[in-house]
ROMIFI-238249 format. One line per field, with one value per atom (N, C-alpha, C): residue number from 1; atom name; x, y, z. Coordinates in steps of 0.001 Angstrom, whole numbers, plus 500000, padded with zeros to 6 digits. Example, Ala and Ser with C-alpha at 12.3 -4.5 7.8 and 13.67 -1.06 7.14 Angstrom:
2
k	[1  1  1  2  2  2]
a	[N  CA  C  N  CA  C]
px	[513190  512300  513200  512850  513670  512900]
py	[494310  495500  496700  497750  498940  500030]
pz	[507800  507800  507800  507080  507140  507870]
This chain:
107
k	[1  1  1  2  2  2  3  3  3  4  4  4  5  5  5  6  6  6  7  7  7  8  8  8  9  9  9  10  10  10  11  11  11  12  12  12  13  13  13  14  14  14  15  15  15  16  16  16  17  17  17  18  18  18  19  19  19  20  20  20  21  21  21  22  22  22  23  23  23  24  24  24  25  25  25  26  26  26  27  27  27  28  28  28  29  29  29  30  30  30  31  31  31  32  32  32  33  33  33  34  34  34  35  35  35  36  36  36  37  37  37  38  38  38  39  39  39  40  40  40  41  41  41  42  42  42  43  43  43  44  44  44  45  45  45  46  46  46  47  47  47  48  48  48  49  49  49  50  50  50  51  51  51  52  52  52  53  53  53  54  54  54  55  55  55  56  56  56  57  57  57  58  58  58  59  59  59  60  60  60  61  61  61  62  62  62  63  63  63  64  64  64  65  65  65  66  66  66  67  67  67  68  68  68  69  69  69  70  70  70  71  71  71  72  72  72  73  73  73  74  74  74  75  75  75  76  76  76  77  77  77  78  78  78  79  79  79  80  80  80  81  81  81  82  82  82  83  83  83  84  84  84  85  85  85  86  86  86  87  87  87  88  88  88  89  89  89  90  90  90  91  91  91  92  92  92  93  93  93  94  94  94  95  95  95  96  96  96  97  97  97  98  98  98  99  99  99  100  100  100  101  101  101  102  102  102  103  103  103  104  104  104  105  105  105  106  106  106  107  107  107]
a	[N  CA  C  N  CA  C  N  CA  C  N  CA  C  N  CA  C  N  CA  C  N  CA  C  N  CA  C  N  CA  C  N  CA  C  N  CA  C  N  CA  C  N  CA  C  N  CA  C  N  CA  C  N  CA  C  N  CA  C  N  CA  C  N  CA  C  N  CA  C  N  CA  C  N  CA  C  N  CA  C  N  CA  C  N  CA  C  N  CA  C  N  CA  C  N  CA  C  N  CA  C  N  CA  C  N  CA  C  N  CA  C  N  CA  C  N  CA  C  N  CA  C  N  CA  C  N  CA  C  N  CA  C  N  CA  C  N  CA  C  N  CA  C  N  CA  C  N  CA  C  N  CA  C  N  CA  C  N  CA  C  N  CA  C  N  CA  C  N  CA  C  N  CA  C  N  CA  C  N  CA  C  N  CA  C  N  CA  C  N  CA  C  N  CA  C  N  CA  C  N  CA  C  N  CA  C  N  CA  C  N  CA  C  N  CA  C  N  CA  C  N  CA  C  N  CA  C  N  CA  C  N  CA  C  N  CA  C  N  CA  C  N  CA  C  N  CA  C  N  CA  C  N  CA  C  N  CA  C  N  CA  C  N  CA  C  N  CA  C  N  CA  C  N  CA  C  N  CA  C  N  CA  C  N  CA  C  N  CA  C  N  CA  C  N  CA  C  N  CA  C  N  CA  C  N  CA  C  N  CA  C  N  CA  C  N  CA  C  N  CA  C  N  CA  C  N  CA  C  N  CA  C  N  CA  C  N  CA  C  N  CA  C  N  CA  C  N  CA  C  N  CA  C  N  CA  C  N  CA  C  N  CA  C  N  CA  C  N  CA  C  N  CA  C]
px	[392061  391655  392160  392850  393440  392440  392396  391491  392176  391396  391937  392716  392505  393152  394535  394927  396222  396612  397772  398246  397504  397609  396936  397635  396876  397436  398548  399637  400729  401811  401652  402709  403677  404927  405980  405996  405726  405695  407080  408123  409474  410204  409587  410251  410660  409844  410181  411171  411266  412098  413492  413836  415150  416283  416148  417231  417197  416208  416109  417039  417099  417905  419244  420357  421664  422076  422861  423370  424474  424513  425553  426864  427937  429254  429745  430392  430938  432339  432518  433841  434666  435926  436819  437252  437023  437421  438746  439629  440891  440646  441338  441194  441675  440961  441318  442496  443535  444703  444862  445149  445327  446719  446774  448052  448859  450013  450763  451221  451372  451804  450730  449453  448383  448180  448800  448624  449739  450644  451728  451162  451342  450803  451521  450743  451281  451404  452561  452768  452169  451477  450917  452007  452289  453406  453045  451802  451411  451051  451492  451184  449927  449751  448558  448605  447435  447350  447933  448533  449063  447930  448283  447287  446658  447452  446921  445862  445986  444997  443635  443651  442402  441799  442659  442163  441512  442121  441545  440243  440229  439024  437854  438075  437018  436677  437684  437446  436504  436678  435769  434338  434197  432843  432183  432944  432395  432132  433011  432805  431516  431244  429997  428781  428875  427766  427541  428623  428506  427957  428390  427887  426362  425870  424426  423679  424246  423592  423515  424616  424611  423623  423548  422603  421163  420847  419474  419149  420105  419810  420014  421000  421330  421493  420925  421113  420491  419442  418779  419655  420500  421373  422674  423063  424318  423960  424283  423846  424409  425715  426312  425830  425492  424976  423528  422784  421410  421401  422392  422464  422805  423458  423811  422600  421571  420342  420638  420201  420322  421767  422659  424064  424665  424046  424521  424438  423421  423307  424450  424770  425865  427185  427409  428650  428721  427664  427662  427792  426965  427042  428316  428806  430066  431226  431286  432349  432243  431033  430866  431231  430929  431261  432770  433458  434930  435490  434978  435420  435075  433918  433525  434417  434767  435662  437041  437456  438752  438765  437615  437589  437965  437809  438151  439652  440438  441901  442492  441652  442104  442471  443592  444025  444163]
py	[216713  215350  214611  213520  212747  211726  211561  210548  209196  208172  206815  206460  207205  206840  207468  208482  209111  209971  210554  211397  212718  213381  214661  215727  216754  217840  218516  218893  219589  218670  217374  216477  216211  215961  215720  214240  213930  212528  211902  212700  212164  212143  212575  212638  211254  210250  208904  208234  208678  207998  208590  209594  210227  209268  208432  207525  206234  206038  204821  204909  206049  206215  206817  206105  206658  207757  208683  209759  209209  209690  209228  209909  209188  209725  210444  211559  212323  211810  211340  210838  211981  211965  212970  212514  213378  213067  213750  213018  213632  214561  215650  216598  215959  216226  215679  216461  215761  216405  215909  216824  216489  215908  214807  214175  215113  215571  216537  215945  214647  214039  214161  214207  214295  215724  216693  218093  218579  217698  218101  218259  219412  219586  218688  218190  217303  218096  218005  218715  217915  218618  217990  217980  216784  216655  217108  216923  217239  218714  219311  220705  220803  221920  222084  221157  220854  219978  220677  219897  220515  220984  221863  222450  221374  220390  219356  218516  218348  217562  218258  219566  220330  220319  220404  220392  219054  217956  216635  216444  216909  216793  217536  218763  219535  218956  218401  217778  216596  215765  214623  215096  216103  216579  217210  217996  218606  217575  216574  215528  214762  214486  213810  214657  215932  216834  216948  217093  217191  215897  214750  213458  213389  213776  213723  214733  215924  216922  216450  215881  215379  214227  213372  212251  212763  213756  214277  215015  215769  216634  215971  215071  214568  213058  212320  210870  210212  210779  210175  210263  211296  211454  210683  210310  209583  208118  207276  205884  205087  205198  204406  204862  206154  206648  206189  206102  205612  204135  203370  201945  201686  202633  202457  202581  203285  203490  204019  203285  203754  203727  203054  203051  204445  205308  206694  207391  207067  207655  207189  205907  205381  206036  206188  206803  208265  209027  210448  210678  209987  210161  209550  208490  207886  208849  209552  210548  211663  212096  213155  212666  211424  210876  210745  210356  210285  211669  212699  214057  214460  214048  214364  213655  212421  211683  212333  212857  213532  214794  215418  216619  216317  215083  214737  214736  214566  214569  215917  216845  218151  219013  219680  220582  221982]
pz	[731089  731160  729940  730148  729048  728567  727264  726724  726760  726604  726664  725411  724332  723081  722928  723687  723488  724652  724588  725692  725720  726817  726997  726166  725872  725075  725855  725164  725817  726327  726233  726697  725556  725899  724898  724549  723293  722866  722861  722658  722565  723899  724973  726269  726741  726491  726943  726001  724736  723745  723618  724410  724270  724589  725555  725918  725094  724261  723457  722243  721586  720378  720766  720545  720913  719941  720428  719591  718697  717453  716539  716867  716659  716920  715671  715870  714761  714474  713228  712843  712300  712613  712071  710675  709719  708349  708069  707421  707055  705871  705842  704747  703453  702394  701089  700536  700221  699618  698196  697319  695913  695735  695011  694730  693835  694283  693470  692129  692054  690797  689723  690126  689143  688641  689252  688872  687947  687536  686646  685240  684609  683253  682253  681309  680287  678995  678367  677118  675969  675093  673908  672852  672329  671398  669993  669598  668231  668106  667025  666756  665919  665269  664433  663216  662693  661530  660308  659423  658203  657292  656383  655482  654600  654172  653293  654003  655327  656077  656037  656257  656233  654832  653822  652446  652104  652521  652254  653033  654281  655109  654468  654088  653438  652066  651386  650089  650181  651196  651386  651623  652480  652775  651548  650800  649596  648504  648388  647381  647663  648930  649280  648961  649252  648957  647448  646694  645237  644651  645189  644706  644846  646032  646256  645387  645205  644357  642905  642405  641029  640900  641897  641840  641763  642591  642577  641285  640764  639627  638263  638147  636816  636753  637660  637672  636452  635893  634730  633475  633381  632225  632353  633580  633811  634056  633076  633113  634284  634533  635613  636985  637114  638391  638583  637479  637550  637942  637469  637782  639254  639894  641314  642234  641781  642561  643956  644987  646374  646886  646193  646609  646520  645738  645657  647014  647800  649136  650031  649941  650754  650354  649072  648611  649055  648834  649189  650683  651454  652909  653467  652848  653294  653147  652020  651829  652874  653161  654165  655563  655880  657201  657359  656287  656364  656684  656037  656349  657766  658243  659619  660628  660359  661260  661273  660138  660089  660943  661163  661999  663442  663868  665255  665475  664431  664546  664160  663752  663313  664506  664431  665528  665008]
């Protein structure tokens, strides 16, 4: 016995709606082909970095570190360094950043 509020048990709710929704069409997709021109290897023209480049790069980083160490340990005895105050941080970290930026060009 079916109730007034809904269909009877065991009936298919989608039986009436099958012809309402059309089936989607399957599109044929063309196979993806790799452009052969983009697969040509490119030769790198630059070789390894010269020894002097690495020495200067490490020198900048060490100079910045030494600057900050001297500022922390002996700034009271060095008058011109004491007068720079917080500019010592900019100088020390600036030297280290220059060395760090140089590492991006190092091969």
